[in-house]
N, C-alpha and C positions, 0 to 999 in steps of 0.2 A: 517219099510220099507220106504226108501226114495222115493221121487217122483220128477219129473222135474217141473220147472215152467210151467205155462199154455201156454204162448206164448212168441215169440221173442220180444225183445225190445231194449232199449238204452244200456243195460249192459249184454245182453245174446243173444246167437244164437245157433240154432240146426244144426248139420251137420251129414249126414249119415256116412261119413268116413273122414279120414284125407287126405287133399290135399292142394294145394296152396290157394284155397279159404278160408280154415280155417286159414291159416297164415295171409292172407289179413285182415280177421276179427280181429285177435289178434292185428295186427298193428293198425287197426281202433280204437279198444278199448284203446290201449296204447296212442293214440293221443287225446283221449277224457277223459272219466271218469273211464276207466278200464272196465273189464267185463269178462264173462265166455263163452267159447265155449263148448257145450256138444256134444261129438262124439258118434254116435249110435242112433240118433233120426232124424226123418224127419222134414222138415221145419214147419209142423203142430204140432210138439211136440209128435208124436207117437213114442214110444220106439221100436226099432227093434234090438238093440244090436250091439255090435262090437266085433270082434275077436282080442284078444290081445296075441301075441306071447311073448316069454320070454324077448326079447329085444325091443319090439315095442315102449314102452313109451320112453325109453332112445333114441332110434333112432329118434323119432318124435321131441323130445325136442332139440336134436342136429341139426336137420334140420331147426327148427324154429330159433335157435341161428345163424346158418350160413347164413340164407336167410333174416335176418333183420339187419338194421343199423340205429342207434345204436342197438346192440344185445339185444334182449329180451329173457328171460328165464321164461316160465310160471310155476306156481305151478300146480301140477297134483293131481287128486283124482279119484280113481276107485269107481264107484257106482254100486250097484246091485239093479236093479229095476225089481221086479217080478223075473224071472229066467234069466234076460238078463243083460249084462254088458254095462255100459256107462262110458266113460272117460271124466272128466271135466278138461278143461285147463283154468286157471285163470291168468290174467295179471292186475296189477294195472295201474293207470295213470302214464305214464313215465315222469320223471322230465325234461329230455332233449328232446325237440321236434324240428322238427317232426321226427318220426320213419318211415322208408321206408322198402319195400320188393321188391326186383328185380327192383329197380329204381323207384318205384311208391309209392305215399303217400296217405293214406286213413285216414278218420276220421268217427267215428260213429255218425250218425244223425238219431234220433228216432229209427227206427228198420232196417236200411240199412247202407251199407258202401258207403261213399261219397269220390270220387277221388278228392284230393285237387288240386286247380289251383296253378299256380306259385305265384300269389298274396297271397293265403292262406298259402302256404309253407313259404313264406317270413315272414308273420305275426306270424306264430308259432315260427319261429326262433327268431324274435325280442322279443316276449314275454318271451322266455326262458332266454335271456340275459338281460331282464328287460329294454328294450330300445324301441324306436319307430322310424319310418321313418323320421320324421321331425328333429331328432337330427343329421342326417347324412349330410355331406358336400355336398353342391350343386355344381356340377362340371361345370355348365353352366353360373353361375353368380358370381359376386364379390361384394365387399363392395361399389364399385362405382354405383351399381344398387339400392342401398338403399338410403332412404331419411333421411338425418341427422336431419331434422326438426321433422319427425315422431318419430325417435329414442329418441330425447330429450324430446318430449312430453310424451312418454311412461315412460321414466326414472323419470321424474318429478312427474308423477302420483304415481309411486311406492314410491317415497320419501314422498309424501304427505300422502299416505295411511298408511305408516309405521312410520310417524313422524320423518323421517330422515332429518337432516339439510343438506343444499347444500354442506357444507365443510366436512361433516362427511364421506361421501362415494362417490367416483368418479363414473361418468357414466360408465367408462370402467369396473370397478370392479363389478357393478351391472349386466352389460350385460354378463360378463364372468361367473358370478355366475349362471345365468340362462342357460348358455351354448349356446348362440346365435352364438358364433364363436368357431371353432376348428382348432388349429394350424394355426391361422391367416386367415382362410377361413370361409365364411358364411355358415350356415346350411340352409336346405330347409325351416325350420320354420322361420328363420330370414327373408328370402326372401319373404315369404308369408305375414309376419306381417308388414314389413317396405318397401316394394317395392316402388321405386320412381315413376314409371309411370305405363305402361300397364303390367298386369300379366296374361299370357296365361293360367295358371293352376288354377286360382281362378274364372273361368267363372260362373256367375250366371245369369239366365234369369228369369225375373219377368213380368207377363202379367195380364191384366184385361180382362176377357172374358165375353161375353154376352151369349155364348153357347160354346159347345165343340170345335167349329171351328172359331167362330167369335170373334176376338180380337180387342179391342177398344183403348188400351194403353199398352205400354211396355217399359222396360228398359233392357239394357244389361250391366252387371258390370264386370270389370276386374281390380280391384284395390286391395289395401291391405285389410286384413281381418277386421280390426277395422272399416275402412271406409265402407266396404260392409254392416256390421251390421246396421250402421246408415242409409245408403241409402235405404236398403231394407225396413226397418221399416217406413221410411218417405214415400216411394212409396205406401206401403200398407195402411198407415194411410190416404193418400190422397183419397183413394177409399172406405173408410169405410162410412157407414151411421151414422148420429148423431141424437140421440133423446134428446130433451131438456126437462128436468124435472123441474117443478115448485115446489120449496120446501118451499116457504114463505120467503126465504132469499132475500136480495136485488139483488143477482145475481142468475140466473138459473143454474142448473147443467147439464153438457153435459154427455151423455152416448152413447158410441159407440156400434154398434151392435155386436162387438167382444171385448173380454177383451184384452186391449193392453199389459198387463203384460204377458198373455199367448202367444201372438204373438211374443213378444220380447224373451221369453224363447225358443220358437221353433226356431227362427232365430239364436240365439246364439248357440244352440245345433247343428244346421245345419252346421254353419261355423266351429265350433270347432271339430266336430266329422266326418266331411266329409272325404272320401278317395280321396285325391288329386292326387293319382297315376292313378286313373281312368280318361280317357279322356272325359267322359260325364260331362255335366254341371249340377249344381244344378238348379232345376226348381220350380218356385212358380206360381200357377195359382189361380187368384182371381175370383170367380164366385159370382152370386147373393146370394147364400145360403151357400157357403163354401169356404174355402181357402185350396188348396192342396200344400203341401210342399214335394218335392222329392229330395233326396240326394243320390249321388253315394256312394256305400259301405253299405253292410248289417251290422247288429248289430255285434259289435266286442266282441271277447273273449268268444264265445259260448253262449252268452246271448240270450234268446228268448223273444218274445213279452210278453208272459205270465209272465216271470221273471220280466220284466220291470213294468208291471201293478201291480204285487203283492209286488214289492219291495224286493223280495227274491233273491238278487244277490249281488255279489261284483263288484263294478264299475271298469272297465278297459278302459283305454283311448287309442284310435288308434293314436292320436297325442298328446303325453305327453308334448312336448315343447309348442305347441300352447295352450293347456289347462292351463298349468302353467302360461303362459304369460297373458291370459285373467283373471286368478285368481289374479295374482299379480297386475294387472291394476284395479282390483275391478269390472270387468264386470260380472264375475260369483262369487257367494259366496262360493260354495262348490261343490265337484265333485259328479257326479252320482245321483243327486236328481231331475234332470230336468223334467223327464216324470211325476213323482208323483206330482211335483209342478204344471205342466200344468193342470193335471186332477183336482187338488184341486182348482186352480184359476177358471177354467170353471164352476165347481160345485158352488162355492161361487158367481159367476157372474150370475148364473141362466140359462146358456146355455147348450145345449146338450153336453155330454161328447165327447171328440175327439176320432178318430180312429187311430190306429197304424198298419202298415203293412210292412212286408218284401216283396218286389216285384221287379222284373226285375233287380236283382243284386244291389238293393239299399233299402233305407228305406223311407217310406212315412208316413206323419202325416196329418190328415185332421181335421181342426177346422170348427165348424158349428156355425151359428148365430141363429139357431132355439132355442126357449125357452124350457128348460128342463121340466118346470112345465105345459107345454101345455097339457090339459086334454087328457089322453089316447094316447099321441103322439106315444110313442114307440110301444105300443100294436097295435094301428091302423096301423102304418107303416108296422109292421111285417106281419100283416094279409093281408094288401094290396099287399105287395111284394109276399107273398106266393100265393095269388089268381092270380095275374097277371102273375106270372112265371109258374103257373100250367095250365092256360087256353091254350087250343089248342096245348098242348104238348103231343105227343104220349107216352104211358107208356114205350114202347120199342123203343130204338133208332135203326134206320136202321143199318144193319150189314155193308152195303157198305158205308164206311166213306169217305167223300170227300177228295181229295188229297191236296186241296188248303187251308188247315187249317193253319193259321199263326203260324210259328215256335216260334215267340217271345211270343205269348200268351200261347202256350204249355209249354214253358220254365218257364213262370210266374206261371202257375198252379203247376208245379213241385216244384218251389221255395216255394210256399204257403203251399204245402203238407209237404215239408221238415220241415217247421216251425211249422206246426200243422197237425199231421197225422189224426186227427179226424175232420178236417174242412168239412163242408157240401157243397153240390152243390149250395145251396142257398147263402151261404157265399161267395163262389167262384164267383158267378154271380154278387153279390153286389160289391166285391172288384174290379173285372175286368170290371165292367160296361157293361156286355153283358147279354142277356136274358138267361133264364134257359135252353131253348132248345139248344142254342149254347154251353153252358157248357157241356151238356150231350153228344153232338157230339164230343167235344174236349176230354172229358174223354174216350170215346170209341176209339178215335184215339190213345190216349196214351196207352190204353189197347191192341189195335191191334198191336202196335209196341213193346209190351212187356215191356214198361217202368214202368208201375204201375199196381197194382192189388188191389182189394178190399178184405180185410180180415174181415169176419163177416158180419152181416146184415147192412142195410142202417142206422138204428138207433142202436148205441152201438158198431159199428164196426170201422175200421180205414183203412187208405190207406197204402200200402207198395210200396216203390220205389225199383225197381229191378236194380241191377248193370248193367252198360252198357259195 
């Protein structure tokens, strides 16, 4: 006798009956990794059965076909569980994305359907045709907006890196090969890489903070991407502490409180993988004990933070042209290894491992200067946080939730839950830098609005995001 899976997840969902919600879920599966909808079960997985008339299955399959674009046709299987009938509808990941139903696009995220934004719809289409935004023609700028000096410098680097003699290959052929120009017009990538003067869409803000609100030094950058990498690293380096180590050699050794190689790796990844269609700026905040790097644009291609840290993923670039230009110029060695390299550098340098978060429609990296081998550091810190966050916090959050809960923080909580359905309240409070009591109230606000719910116990359970 067959049985149903225990709970809903990334590739399965239970439905009591066939309706438009079931079609939306099949579309969400098609735009992700595929999946199965089981008709005849409650959302808790309890089998209640479904009645199948002679033409029911064919009728439903035809309805799915006519209500989806491109059309999807699920595989069907009738299951008998106990004395009750369950119909399984399975769809694989669809090769041409995104798939829609009734003009809406959905994608499966953990155990719920996520309505795609215009940006996400565009990204899914670009991935399908194996292209990216930066390859497209920039309608607002022309070749006169580019610096010939910067282009020549870039081409000479490529020739030097590849052992090409000046007479062997012209600058024009090299530029056309990398596709900086299309039909005589410049691409968005070319504009970002070689802009002559001010560039509005490459905005980077860097500041040195003594507290969350007290800033003592800052720079604002709006230049070409290669120059921004150099300027950011120079500014950060200016504010690092230096330790002088006596080695017995004639010259003493300098040791910065952060590994410079890790900083450089983070900065390059920021510049290369940023979503330049987002109007937000990249922001870097230097504190006494950490450096926070925030970039517009979440992880690209369905990759999660867990995938990054495990190395279990296939690298996909949001900006293929920019990434290729940085690689050809010798700025990056290979694609998709930045995060693992950052962690390795920090470990070898003896500092605490960095943190990585998807937050506020972007991606954040935090580097620390705390020594990793400090006795009992992580254990003591975790106990301290747990103690501080649990003191003076009532076990039950009041049912009357304040109406002035910041919407941006609630949105950030939902983003974090989408990325990690098993995230704890303690982890949420640490990421968002608010106390445990505040997070409890925020969670209650989200529950009262019907946006999220808790499945299972506090330990061992997970969050579920409800469709809006």
